[in-house]
VEXSE-507226 format. One line per 5 residues: their letters; for each residue x, y, z of N, C-alpha, C. Coordinates in pm, 1 decimal, always signed. Example, Ala and Ser with C-alpha at 12.3 -4.5 7.8 and 13.67 -1.06 7.14 Angstrom:
<atoms>
as = +1319.0:-569.0:+780.0:+1230.0:-450.0:+780.0:+1320.0:-330.0:+780.0 ~ +1285.0:-225.0:+708.0:+1367.0:-106.0:+714.0:+1290.0:+3.0:+787.0 .
</atoms>
This chain:
<atoms>
xxxxx = -10847.8:+5512.1:+524.7:-10764.0:+5410.2:+509.7:-10821.0:+5275.5:+531.9 ~ -10783.3:+5190.2:+458.6:-10782.0:+5052.0:+464.6:-10725.5:+4965.3:+432.5 ~ -10680.0:+4864.5:+508.8:-10559.4:+4744.9:+501.2:-10637.2:+4612.9:+475.6 ~ -10620.5:+4593.1:+358.3:-10633.7:+4422.3:+316.4:-10557.5:+4324.5:+322.4 ~ -10591.9:+4221.5:+420.3:-10507.1:+4118.8:+448.9:-10537.6:+3990.1:+330.8 .
xxxxx = -10488.7:+3948.3:+317.3:-10488.8:+3836.5:+210.8:-10385.4:+3714.0:+181.1 ~ -10413.9:+3617.8:+123.9:-10312.4:+3514.8:+92.0:-10322.7:+3400.7:+199.3 ~ -10430.7:+3369.3:+293.0:-10403.1:+3271.5:+419.8:-10458.4:+3143.3:+318.9 ~ -10455.8:+3039.0:+393.0:-10511.2:+2924.3:+362.9:-10450.4:+2790.6:+441.3 ~ -10479.1:+2677.6:+367.8:-10470.8:+2553.2:+423.0:-10322.9:+2494.0:+345.7 .
xxxxx = -10235.6:+2482.6:+423.7:-10100.6:+2412.1:+382.3:-10048.3:+2292.4:+460.4 ~ -9968.9:+2203.5:+385.6:-9928.1:+2107.8:+475.8:-9792.6:+2134.8:+522.1 ~ -9750.5:+2081.4:+642.7:-9610.6:+2109.5:+700.0:-9489.6:+2103.3:+589.7 ~ -9406.1:+2208.6:+608.7:-9312.4:+2211.2:+505.7:-9335.3:+2292.7:+387.7 ~ -9467.5:+2346.6:+364.4:-9500.3:+2420.0:+271.0:-9494.1:+2597.6:+294.6 .
xxxxx = -9542.7:+2651.6:+189.4:-9530.1:+2786.9:+182.1:-9643.4:+2858.8:+134.9 ~ -9671.9:+2985.2:+187.9:-9774.5:+3084.8:+163.2:-9705.0:+3224.9:+175.2 ~ -9779.1:+3307.1:+107.9:-9747.5:+3451.4:+65.3:-9867.6:+3522.9:+123.5 ~ -9848.7:+3605.8:+200.6:-9969.5:+3688.1:+267.7:-9962.1:+3842.0:+224.7 ~ -10036.3:+3889.8:+166.5:-10040.8:+4044.8:+139.3:-10115.2:+4115.2:+222.5 .
xxxxx = -10068.2:+4246.0:+246.7:-10149.1:+4357.3:+295.9:-10139.3:+4481.9:+248.6 ~ -10257.0:+4527.8:+200.6:-10265.9:+4598.4:+78.3:-10327.3:+4735.0:+139.4 ~ -10289.6:+4859.3:+136.8:-10348.3:+5015.3:+179.1:-10410.2:+5034.8:+72.4 ~ -10539.2:+5114.0:+96.1:-10638.0:+5177.1:-18.9:-10688.0:+5290.2:+37.0 ~ -10746.8:+5393.7:-14.1:-10798.8:+5468.7:+2.0:-10729.3:+5588.1:+102.4 .
xxxxx = -10599.1:+5577.8:+27.9:-10481.8:+5677.9:+89.8:-10405.0:+5698.0:-18.0 ~ -10329.8:+5827.3:-61.1:-10236.2:+5868.2:-136.6:-10096.7:+5848.4:-72.3 ~ -10063.3:+5854.1:+49.4:-9980.9:+5853.4:+126.9:-9936.4:+5692.6:+127.1 ~ -9769.2:+5683.3:+130.2:-9726.7:+5548.3:+134.8:-9722.6:+5474.6:+306.5 ~ -9730.0:+5361.6:+300.0:-9681.0:+5295.4:+405.0:-9577.6:+5313.1:+460.6 .
xxxxx = -9553.8:+5372.4:+602.2:-9423.5:+5383.6:+675.0:-9377.2:+5263.0:+711.0 ~ -9419.3:+5252.6:+848.1:-9342.8:+5117.5:+936.1:-9489.3:+5022.6:+914.1 ~ -9474.5:+4868.6:+890.3:-9566.6:+4791.9:+897.1:-9501.5:+4661.3:+969.2 ~ -9643.0:+4614.1:+1029.4:-9595.6:+4473.3:+1105.5:-9698.9:+4351.8:+1092.4 ~ -9652.7:+4240.7:+1106.6:-9721.9:+4120.8:+1093.7:-9743.1:+4076.5:+1262.5 .
xxxxx = -9865.2:+4042.5:+1283.6:-9862.8:+3985.0:+1399.0:-9999.3:+3864.6:+1389.7 ~ -9973.3:+3753.0:+1451.8:-10073.5:+3659.9:+1467.8:-10148.2:+3608.4:+1600.6 ~ -10265.4:+3541.1:+1555.5:-10312.4:+3470.3:+1715.9:-10389.1:+3379.4:+1696.1 ~ -10351.6:+3226.5:+1769.3:-10350.4:+3098.8:+1761.4:-10488.7:+3113.9:+1853.2 ~ -10551.0:+3009.3:+1846.1:-10678.0:+2960.2:+1930.6:-10623.9:+2965.3:+2078.6 .
xxxxx = -10671.3:+3076.6:+2143.1:-10682.4:+3031.8:+2270.8:-10568.4:+3112.5:+2352.7 ~ -10484.2:+3169.0:+2250.4:-10325.6:+3244.5:+2252.7:-10364.8:+3386.0:+2264.2 ~ -10253.5:+3463.3:+2316.9:-10292.2:+3611.3:+2278.9:-10184.4:+3633.3:+2152.3 ~ -10246.0:+3756.1:+2098.4:-10179.1:+3819.0:+1982.0:-10037.7:+3816.4:+1995.6 ~ -9980.4:+3771.0:+1871.5:-9827.5:+3759.0:+1916.5:-9757.7:+3849.0:+1805.9 .
xxxxx = -9659.2:+3932.2:+1827.4:-9596.7:+4026.0:+1710.9:-9491.4:+3903.5:+1619.5 ~ -9484.1:+3921.4:+1505.3:-9423.2:+3826.2:+1421.0:-9305.0:+3885.7:+1340.0 ~ -9352.4:+3997.2:+1306.7:-9228.6:+4067.1:+1187.2:-9276.7:+4221.9:+1165.4 ~ -9163.3:+4273.3:+1144.6:-9153.0:+4415.6:+1108.6:-9098.1:+4494.2:+1020.7 ~ -9115.2:+4580.9:+910.5:-9049.2:+4599.4:+837.2:-9082.5:+4784.7:+823.7 .
xxxxx = -8924.7:+4862.3:+838.0:-8943.7:+5023.6:+846.1:-8977.4:+5050.3:+722.2 ~ -9002.5:+5194.4:+727.8:-8980.3:+5266.9:+596.4:-8843.5:+5240.5:+522.0 ~ -8753.6:+5241.0:+580.8:-8620.4:+5198.3:+542.2:-8594.5:+5074.5:+462.9 ~ -8687.7:+5008.4:+504.7:-8673.7:+4842.1:+465.3:-8615.6:+4762.8:+532.4 ~ -8554.8:+4792.2:+672.5:-8516.9:+4719.1:+800.2:-8589.2:+4625.4:+838.2 .
xxxxx = -8565.0:+4508.9:+886.6:-8673.5:+4417.2:+927.7:-8615.5:+4336.0:+1047.6 ~ -8727.4:+4327.3:+1118.9:-8712.8:+4228.2:+1229.5:-8814.9:+4110.1:+1274.2 ~ -8777.3:+4024.3:+1316.7:-8866.6:+3910.1:+1325.7:-8853.8:+3820.4:+1472.2 ~ -8978.1:+3794.1:+1505.4:-8998.1:+3702.5:+1636.1:-8875.4:+3568.5:+1622.9 ~ -8848.4:+3531.9:+1712.7:-8719.1:+3409.1:+1712.5:-8781.4:+3297.8:+1627.7 .
xxxxx = -8910.1:+3272.3:+1644.7:-8967.6:+3144.9:+1608.4:-8994.5:+3111.3:+1454.8 ~ -8968.1:+3230.1:+1394.0:-9010.8:+3248.1:+1240.2:-8859.5:+3310.9:+1181.5 ~ -8744.7:+3347.6:+1255.4:-8626.4:+3371.3:+1169.3:-8575.0:+3267.4:+1102.6 ~ -8541.0:+3328.3:+982.2:-8501.6:+3189.0:+884.5:-8613.5:+3146.4:+802.7 ~ -8687.5:+3162.9:+833.8:-8817.6:+3076.2:+780.6:-8917.5:+3185.4:+710.5 .
xxxxx = -8945.7:+3325.4:+772.2:-9051.3:+3425.6:+728.8:-8934.5:+3520.5:+681.5 ~ -9000.0:+3593.9:+559.4:-8935.0:+3699.9:+520.2:-9050.5:+3819.8:+495.7 ~ -9055.9:+3924.7:+550.2:-9108.2:+4049.4:+534.7:-9071.9:+4163.2:+436.2 ~ -9136.4:+4195.3:+338.0:-9098.0:+4268.2:+264.1:-9210.0:+4377.7:+186.2 ~ -9172.5:+4450.0:+126.5:-9247.8:+4577.8:+105.1:-9243.9:+4596.7:-56.1 .
xxxxx = -9353.1:+4664.0:-111.7:-9371.1:+4693.2:-247.6:-9444.6:+4815.1:-272.7 ~ -9370.0:+4948.3:-245.8:-9396.7:+5090.9:-215.9:-9506.6:+5106.5:-371.8 ~ -9462.9:+5036.2:-479.5:-9558.4:+5125.2:-582.9:-9671.2:+5041.8:-567.2 ~ -9697.8:+4925.3:-500.0:-9844.8:+4891.0:-498.7:-9875.7:+4915.2:-337.6 ~ -9810.1:+4979.0:-272.5:-9870.9:+5023.0:-136.7:-9888.9:+4909.4:-42.8 .
xxxxx = -9795.6:+4794.3:-58.1:-9839.5:+4647.0:-8.0:-9714.5:+4599.7:+42.0 ~ -9757.0:+4553.0:+158.2:-9650.8:+4476.7:+248.6:-9672.9:+4313.9:+251.9 ~ -9578.5:+4260.0:+216.1:-9615.0:+4088.7:+222.2:-9521.6:+4010.0:+323.3 ~ -9571.2:+3884.5:+375.6:-9501.9:+3824.3:+462.8:-9497.3:+3651.2:+377.7 ~ -9363.1:+3655.1:+348.3:-9333.7:+3527.5:+265.7:-9310.5:+3411.0:+369.6 .
xxxxx = -9388.4:+3284.7:+398.5:-9378.2:+3233.6:+490.3:-9329.6:+3092.0:+442.9 ~ -9200.6:+3025.8:+467.5:-9153.1:+2877.9:+383.7:-9133.6:+2787.2:+544.9 ~ -9132.7:+2657.4:+498.5:-9109.0:+2573.4:+594.0:-9209.2:+2577.8:+704.4 ~ -9329.9:+2576.8:+697.6:-9452.3:+2611.8:+778.3:-9448.8:+2512.5:+882.2 ~ -9471.7:+2503.0:+961.0:-9495.1:+2399.6:+1103.1:-9624.6:+2419.4:+1123.1 .
xxxxx = -9699.9:+2318.5:+1209.8:-9839.3:+2323.9:+1261.3:-9837.3:+2433.1:+1374.8 ~ -9746.7:+2476.3:+1438.3:-9750.6:+2590.6:+1538.2:-9757.3:+2714.3:+1492.1 ~ -9740.7:+2739.4:+1324.5:-9778.6:+2850.1:+1269.1:-9918.5:+2869.7:+1251.2 ~ -9997.8:+2808.3:+1260.4:-10099.6:+2785.9:+1223.0:-10187.7:+2919.1:+1356.4 ~ -10255.8:+2993.2:+1248.7:-10344.2:+3143.6:+1355.1:-10393.2:+3190.5:+1236.5 .
xxxxx = -10440.7:+3294.2:+1295.1:-10477.1:+3422.1:+1260.7:-10394.7:+3526.8:+1240.1 ~ -10354.6:+3588.3:+1098.2:-10237.5:+3676.5:+1059.8:-10333.8:+3803.2:+1037.6 ~ -10253.3:+3882.9:+1111.1:-10307.2:+4045.5:+1103.0:-10180.9:+4110.0:+1075.5 ~ -10225.2:+4205.4:+968.5:-10103.1:+4337.7:+949.7:-10175.8:+4469.2:+1016.3 ~ -10062.1:+4536.2:+1063.7:-10095.3:+4661.2:+1089.2:-10000.5:+4774.2:+1014.1 .
xxxxx = -10039.0:+4874.0:+990.1:-9921.2:+4945.0:+916.2:-9984.1:+5083.9:+959.2 ~ -9889.5:+5205.4:+959.4:-9894.6:+5326.1:+978.3:-9807.5:+5435.4:+878.5 ~ -9846.8:+5531.3:+880.7:-9804.0:+5657.5:+816.3:-9835.1:+5778.4:+896.5 ~ -9726.8:+5890.9:+877.3:-9741.8:+6014.7:+943.5:-9878.7:+6071.7:+894.5 ~ -9931.8:+6047.0:+766.2:-10024.9:+6133.8:+709.9:-10153.5:+6076.8:+779.5 .
xxxxx = -10174.5:+5947.0:+828.4:-10285.1:+5869.6:+853.3:-10337.2:+5913.8:+980.5 ~ -10242.9:+5965.9:+1086.2:-10274.9:+5985.0:+1209.6:-10285.7:+5891.8:+1317.4 ~ -10300.9:+5763.4:+1267.2:-10273.6:+5657.0:+1382.7:-10274.7:+5528.9:+1297.2 ~ -10220.1:+5426.1:+1375.9:-10202.5:+5270.2:+1282.0:-10329.6:+5229.6:+1237.6 ~ -10324.6:+5158.5:+1149.9:-10410.3:+5078.6:+1107.7:-10419.8:+4916.5:+1095.2 .
xxxxx = -10537.3:+4854.9:+1145.5:-10500.7:+4693.4:+1118.0:-10593.9:+4638.3:+1018.9 ~ -10561.6:+4546.3:+944.6:-10620.9:+4458.0:+857.0:-10706.3:+4366.1:+926.2 ~ -10802.6:+4295.4:+835.6:-10915.3:+4221.4:+893.8:-10850.9:+4069.9:+932.0 ~ -10730.5:+4031.8:+905.6:-10699.1:+3894.9:+929.0:-10741.4:+3831.3:+850.8 ~ -10590.8:+3722.5:+804.2:-10636.4:+3608.2:+725.8:-10573.3:+3460.0:+792.4 .
xxxxx = -10685.0:+3375.7:+773.4:-10646.5:+3231.8:+832.3:-10505.0:+3158.2:+753.3 ~ -10430.6:+3133.1:+845.2:-10328.2:+3041.5:+814.1:-10342.6:+2879.3:+876.7 ~ -10348.0:+2784.9:+814.2:-10381.3:+2636.4:+855.7:-10272.0:+2546.4:+808.2 ~ -10185.0:+2535.2:+902.5:-10065.8:+2420.3:+866.4:-10097.7:+2267.7:+916.5 ~ -10173.1:+2211.0:+846.9:-10176.8:+2048.9:+872.9:-10188.3:+1934.6:+751.1 .
x = -10142.8:+1816.2:+794.2:-10129.4:+1704.4:+697.1:-10252.7:+1672.3:+692.3 .
</atoms>
């Protein structure tokens, strides 16, 4: 199983990005999935989770600005980020699990930089 994170980049404050986390090497669907981020000099921080049933949860600092979603046909989870702030600058990681996989997997991380 591999998780491929993509979609990061440089964006101005107030801008938007969409991150994607695609699972490959498996015929089994992503069950629960989460996004985390790690800013320079800081600990990794949980950002958002989506369950197999589509329920979502967010850290307070991104509520109302970020949306986590899933496309089961593509076995992909997305993080839609709007109204980006400089403090959102970090490497974003996805993690996902499925009962058939035996353990959670992590993507390689994608850099998001919010700067004018």
